[in-house]
N, C-alpha and C positions, 0 to 999 in steps of 0.2 A: 574775708569771708573769700570766698574762690571764685572767677566769675564763672565755672566748670562746671554748664549742667551734669544734674545726678540722673539716669546715665547720662553721659553723652554717647555720641551718635559712633563711634568708635567703630560698632561694629560693625556699619554701616561698611566697614576696610573688608566684609566675607565676599561681598559684593567684585571690590575690586578683583578679589581673592580669583572669582570664577570667572572675570572676566579676561583674565591673566591666562586658565588655562584651559579657557576656551581659543584666544588666540592659540596658546602656544599649542595648538593641538593641532587646529587649522594649518599653523604652519608648516607644522612636521607632515600632516597629511600632502601639500602642495610639496611640499622639498622630498620627496617620496616616491608620487603618482603624478607630478603634472610636469608633463616638459618643458625646456624651458624659451620665453618666446617665442609662444602656438598658443592661437585662440581658439580653445574648444568652448562651441556654443549649449550653453542653459536652457537660455530661451530665445533664440535665432529672432536674429537683428533690436537687440538691446543688453543680453548679459553674456558674458563669456565670462571661463575661468581664468586667467592671463597670467602666468607664474612671467613673475620680473623685482624687479633690486631698485630701493634706493638709497641711494647715502648721502641724501640730502633730509629738506623737512616738508611738508606739503606741498605739492605738485613738481616736487624733484627739488624743490629751492636750496639753492649751493652742492647740488650736486655734485658739480668738478670743482669743488675750491678744493681739492688733495687732499681731505683728511681730514684735518683740524676741525671738521663742521662733527666729522660722527662723535669729536668727545661733545662739542660745542654741543648740541644736543642732547647730548645722553645727561647734563649738568644742571642740563635748561630743564633736561625732562623730570629728575630727581628733585631740584629745586621747588618745581611749581609743585608736584607730589608731596610735600616736605609741607609745603604751606595749604593743601588743600586739606591735608593729613589734619593738623596744628587748628585748620580752622573745621574741619570734626571733631576738634575733642572739645570745641567754645560750643558746637548746636546739637541740640536738643535730638533724643536718640529719636521719636517722632516727629522730627519736622524732616519725613521722608522728599519734600519739596527740595529741600538746602542738602539731604546730606545721600541723594540717589547717584544726584547728577557731578559731584561731587568725587565720587566712590571711582564711577564712571571713566570721567578722565584721570586720574590716577590710576586703574584699572591697565586701562590703552599707554598709556603712557611707560609706564612700567614695561606693558607688553612689549611697543619700541623699540626699548629702552634694555628685554632682552634680548633683542636679535643684534642691534648694531653690537654688542659684548661679545655675544658668538661667532655674528658672520661678520661684521665691520660693513652690515647693513640692515634697511629693515625689507621683509620680503610684503611682498602686494601679488595678490591674485585676484582679486577682483574687478571688472574691468566690464561697465556700461557703457551704451553707444549707443544712436540715431541713427543708424545708417553710417555711414561715413564720419559721424562728427561723437569725437572718445571723449569719454571723461577721466581722467587718470588714474590707472591703477590705485586701488586702496587694498584695506584688511578690517578685520573685524575690530583690533585694538583702533584702526584710525575712526572707523565707523563709533566706537561706545566714545571715544574724546571730541567729535561734531557732537552724540548725541548729549554726552553731557554739560558743550558749552553752548549747546539751544536749551538744554535745561538751566541753567544759572542765568543765561539771556533774559529770558521766557517768565522764569520763575519769579527773579529781585524784581526781573519789572511788573510783573503783576503784583508780588507783593510791594512793592515801594508805592504804586498808585494806594492798594487796598489801604498801609502805613499811613499814608497821606490824609486820607480823606476822615481815617480816623476807627472807632469800634460802632 
């Protein structure tokens, strides 16, 4: 007997493909239209378009490590995406609270992998700030990863409490 639900949540990978497509289209626009390292206000005092690059991970972690980090983060993202894809195959299609966060993380991770392999860095362009306090620039792939991770944590917490209580 198989532990795989029929039908599985693998069809949610369509969401991953949408995330990758939107991420890559937005980055193509950024590379074609935005000047490097120049803030272009979208909402004055809060949100800028700001084209910059990240050779590391979140908050430029290991960005000055000499180049090996590009391959490390690429392999890590592919491995995590593979694991989440495996978990999707063991998730029921209708269990959107588990499937959507997995699909978001997969799409975001692979969107940034494409950047690393094509450019040697990740293209970031969304910059939020309050007065002179700036949040590190990010992109749509990063947003999908964060939203997916929050979903995994929240839905896991709430589902865990519901399962502990019983029906």
